C-alpha positions in Angstrom: 19.8 -8.7 -14.4 20.7 -8.0 -10.8 18.1 -5.7 -9.3 18.7 -6.2 -5.6 18.7 -3.2 -3.3 19.5 -2.9 0.4 16.9 -0.8 2.3 18.0 0.9 5.6 15.5 2.1 8.2 16.3 4.3 11.2 13.7 4.0 14.0 14.6 6.4 16.9 13.2 8.4 19.7 13.5 12.2 19.8 14.0 15.0 22.4 13.5 18.8 22.5 17.1 19.2 21.2 16.7 19.6 17.5 20.4 19.4 16.8 20.8 16.3 18.9 18.0 14.6 17.0 19.6 15.5 13.7 22.9 14.1 14.7 21.3 10.9 16.0 19.7 10.5 12.5 23.0 11.1 10.8 24.6 8.5 13.1 21.8 6.1 12.1 22.3 6.8 8.4 26.0 6.2 8.7 25.3 2.9 10.6 22.9 1.8 7.9 25.4 2.7 5.1 28.1 0.7 6.9 25.7 -2.3 7.0 25.4 -2.0 3.2 22.2 0.1 2.8 21.6 1.8 -0.6 18.4 3.6 0.3 17.8 4.9 3.8 14.5 6.2 5.2 14.1 8.3 8.3 10.9 8.6 10.3 8.4 11.4 10.1 9.5 14.8 11.4 12.7 13.3 12.7 14.3 16.6 13.7 12.0 17.3 16.6 9.5 16.0 19.0 6.1 15.3 17.4 4.9 18.8 18.1 1.4 18.3 16.6 0.1 17.0 19.9 -0.6 20.6 20.8 -1.6 23.8 18.9 1.2 26.2 19.7 2.3 29.0 17.3 5.8 28.8 18.6 6.3 25.4 16.9 6.2 27.1 13.5 9.8 28.2 14.3 10.8 24.6 13.7 10.0 24.9 10.0 12.6 25.5 7.2 12.6 25.9 3.4 13.1 22.8 1.2 15.7 22.8 -0.3 17.3 24.4 2.8 19.7 23.7 5.6 18.7 20.1 6.4 18.6 19.0 2.7 22.0 20.7 2.1 23.6 18.8 5.0 21.9 15.5 4.1 22.8 16.0 0.4 26.5 16.1 1.3 26.1 13.0 3.5 24.3 11.1 0.7 27.1 12.0 -1.7 29.8 11.0 0.9 28.2 7.6 1.6 26.8 6.9 -1.9 23.3 6.4 -0.5 19.8 7.7 -1.2 18.3 9.5 1.8 14.6 9.9 2.4 14.1 12.8 4.9 10.8 13.9 6.4 10.9 17.7 7.3 8.6 20.5 8.4 8.6 22.8 5.4 8.0 26.6 5.4 6.8 27.3 1.8 5.9 30.9 2.4 4.8 33.1 5.3 1.8 31.4 6.8 2.0 28.4 4.5 3.6 25.2 5.8 3.7 21.6 4.7 4.6 18.2 6.1 7.2 17.3 3.5 9.6 14.6 2.6 12.7 15.3 0.5 14.7 12.7 -1.5 18.5 13.0 -2.0 20.1 10.8 -4.5 23.3 8.8 -4.1 25.4 11.5 -5.8 23.9 14.2 -3.5 21.5 15.5 -6.0 18.2 16.8 -4.7 15.5 14.9 -6.6 12.5 16.7 -5.2 9.9 16.5 -2.5 6.5 15.1 -1.7 4.1 17.1 0.4 1.7 15.1 2.6 -1.7 14.9 1.0 -3.9 13.6 3.8 -3.8 15.7 7.0 -5.3 14.4 10.3 -7.0 16.4 13.0 -7.5 14.1 16.0 -6.8 14.3 19.7 -3.0 14.3 19.9 -2.6 14.8 16.2 -3.6 18.4 15.4 -1.8 18.5 12.1 -4.4 20.7 10.3 -3.2 23.5 12.7 0.3 23.3 11.1 0.1 21.8 7.7 -1.6 22.6 4.4 -2.2 19.5 2.2 0.0 19.1 -0.9 -1.5 20.5 -4.0 -3.1 18.0 -6.4 -1.1 17.5 -9.6 -2.2 18.8 -12.9 -2.1 16.3 -15.8 1.0 17.6 -17.3 3.0 17.4 -14.1 2.2 13.9 -13.1 5.3 11.8 -12.8 7.8 14.5 -13.8 11.0 15.2 -12.0 11.7 18.2 -9.8 9.4 19.9 -7.3 6.0 19.0 -8.8 2.6 18.7 -7.1 0.6 15.6 -6.1 1.8 12.1 -5.7 5.4 11.5 -6.5 7.8 8.8 -7.8 11.6 9.4 -7.6 13.9 7.7 -10.0 16.9 7.1 -7.7 20.2 5.4 -8.5 19.0 2.2 -7.0 15.2 2.0 -7.6 12.1 3.9 -8.5 10.5 4.8 -5.2 7.3 6.3 -4.1 7.0 8.4 -0.9 3.9 8.9 1.2 3.6 10.1 4.7 1.9 8.7 7.8 -1.8 9.5 7.5 -1.5 8.8 3.8 -1.1 5.1 5.0 -4.8 4.7 5.4 -5.7 5.6 1.9 -5.5 2.9 -0.8 -6.0 5.6 -3.5 -2.6 7.2 -2.6 -0.8 3.9 -2.7 -2.5 2.9 -6.0 -1.7 6.1 -7.8 1.9 6.1 -6.7 2.3 2.5 -7.8 0.7 3.3 -11.1 3.3 5.9 -11.6 6.0 3.2 -11.5 7.0 3.0 -7.9 8.8 -0.3 -7.1 8.9 0.4 -3.3 6.5 2.6 -1.3 8.1 4.4 1.7 6.0 5.7 4.6 7.8 7.9 7.1 5.5 7.8 10.2 4.8 9.1 13.7 2.0 7.2 15.3 1.5 5.6 18.7 -0.7 4.6 21.6 -2.5 7.1 23.8 -1.1 6.4 27.3 -4.5 7.2 28.8 -6.1 4.3 27.0 -6.6 1.5 29.5 -7.9 -1.2 27.2 -5.0 -3.3 25.8 -7.3 -4.7 23.1 -7.8 -1.3 21.6 -4.0 -0.7 21.6 -3.4 -4.0 20.0 -6.1 -3.5 17.4 -4.8 0.0 16.4 -1.3 -1.2 15.8 -2.6 -4.3 13.9 -4.9 -2.1 11.7 -2.0 0.2 10.9 0.3 -2.6 9.9 -2.4 -4.6 8.1 -3.6 -1.9 5.7 -0.1 -1.1 4.6 0.6 -4.8 4.0 -2.6 -4.7 1.9 -1.1 -1.9 -0.2 1.8 -4.1 -1.0 -0.5 -6.9 -2.1 -2.9 -4.8 -4.1 -0.2 -3.0 -6.0 2.5 -5.7 -6.3 5.2 -3.5 -4.6 7.4 -3.6 -1.5 6.3 -1.4 1.4 8.7 0.1 3.9 7.1 1.9 7.0 9.4 3.7 9.4 7.9 4.8 12.7 9.3 6.6 15.6 9.6 5.2 19.1 9.7 6.6 22.6 7.3 8.4 25.0 6.3 12.0 24.1 3.7 13.7 26.3 0.7 11.3 26.3 1.9 9.3 23.3 3.9 6.1 23.4 5.1 5.9 19.9 4.9 2.3 19.0 7.9 1.8 16.8 7.1 -1.5 15.0 8.6 -0.3 11.8 8.5 -3.0 9.1 9.2 -4.1 5.6 6.7 -6.2 3.6 7.1 -8.0 0.3 4.5 -7.7 -2.5 2.4 -10.5 -1.0 2.3 -8.8 2.3 4.8 -11.1 4.1 6.8 -9.3 6.8 10.5 -9.4 5.8 11.4 -7.4 8.9 9.5 -6.2 12.0 11.2 -3.8 14.5 10.5 -3.9 18.2 8.1 -1.4 19.8 10.2 0.4 22.3 13.8 0.1 21.1 15.8 2.3 18.7 17.0 0.3 15.8 18.9 0.6 12.5 18.2 -2.2 10.2 19.1 -3.1 6.6 17.1 -5.5 4.5 17.8 -6.8 0.9 14.9 -6.5 -1.6 14.9 -8.2 -5.0 13.2 -5.9 -7.4 13.5 -8.5 -10.2 10.8 -10.5 -8.3 8.2 -7.8 -8.9 7.3 -9.2 -12.3 6.8 -12.7 -10.7 4.4 -11.2 -8.1 2.5 -9.2 -10.6 2.1 -12.0 -13.1 1.1 -14.5 -10.5 -1.6 -12.2 -9.1 -2.2 -9.8 -12.0 -4.3 -7.3 -10.2 -3.2 -4.4 -12.4 -4.1 -6.3 -15.5 -7.7 -6.9 -14.3 -8.5 -3.4 -13.1 -11.8 -2.1 -14.4 -10.8 1.5 -14.9 -14.0 2.2 -16.8 -16.1 1.4 -13.7 -14.3 3.6 -11.1 -15.7 7.0 -11.8 -17.9 7.0 -8.6 -14.7 7.0 -6.5 -14.4 10.7 -7.3 -17.5 11.4 -5.2 -17.1 12.3 -1.5 -19.9 9.8 -0.7 -22.4 7.9 -2.9 -25.8 8.9 -1.5 
């Protein structure tokens, strides 16, 4: 059984011109499709600058409903090209209620649903709690179902069962584990993260990027899945987004690593048939002691 799938990533810089950013993303999607991509992932909040570096109420004007104008346009593009598109957008759910959300459009243009970012940072340069409400935790009956459900999500696309998490979610093994346990074969992480240009210690910059990449490669190993992380590049205010998008196999080996400061569209073939080999060679899921994990539900074990 042939279960090979071509993954496209679009790493790009953004400007204040929302329409220009959108068209650049469309161009990248078309380029990836021309190179043979089946599933194409865009970076976090690709339509605009990363506006969370400041707390400014005017930025709420960037939000839109999902489904909405962007998903309608990308749905038509997905159908035209016969590709799956993973699109990170600023969602207006209701007046005063906003999410950092990723929509998934299938290869026939169908809207498969959305995932709302569960972990929201609040750090210098990343004031996301000002803008975003975390996604709602799933109730038992909604876990894994299709459509717009709550909590962690897996999408059964034409080419693969994929899990989508977003940026700050990258640091939480629980998110990767749960999404993998729901049947994801590939974890996608649309991302916007970079270096503080006021930081003068190059070791700190190197360590930060290394930690970001290492923990995600660890998710691939621990869960026996492929990991695709798509980051933005370019200078925005005091952030030099570090690009460095990558694709890792289920033993954490880098199959592709993007440059830091260049825009790039890349396509990589993944063999999903090998997942069984990786998981039987190192059967971490088999040996999980689920009866011993109840303490993880505590905030801290005093």
